[in-house]
C-alpha positions, 0 to 999 in steps of 0.5 A: 726137768720142771721148771720153778715157779716166777715166785720161787725166782724171785724170792734171795738166798740172801739176808739182806744187809749182809757182806758180800764179798765179790772177786773182780778179774782184769789185765794187770794195769795201771789204775785199775784198782783204782776203776775197781774202786770208783765202781764200789764205792758208789755204791757201797759208800764205806767200802775201805779201799784198805779191805780189798785184796789183791792176789796177781797171776802166776804170770803177774799179766792179771790181776785178782782183787776181792771186795767185799760190800755191804749188800743191802739189796738184790737191785744193790749188787745186779747194778754192781755186777752190770756196772763191772762187767761193762767196764773194758778194763775188767774181765770176768766178774764172780 
């Protein structure tokens, strides 16, 4: 299998600005959605809490949040993903 040239690796398939959905999973606990909202609004100040989609797992142990952010650059998305992944209440980010 051949490797892609560095130029192709750094090229983005996303055209900015755009709406970009992010799915965040965590244990269902008090303050989880608020904590996610605080992180997301640091990177997209115009994000509306009312647009956050929530879905509980079958046994209501986990909560899935979908936040569609206004992505302005790859750097913004990378930083947002990193902060979400580093948060102690968050299990997974897609």
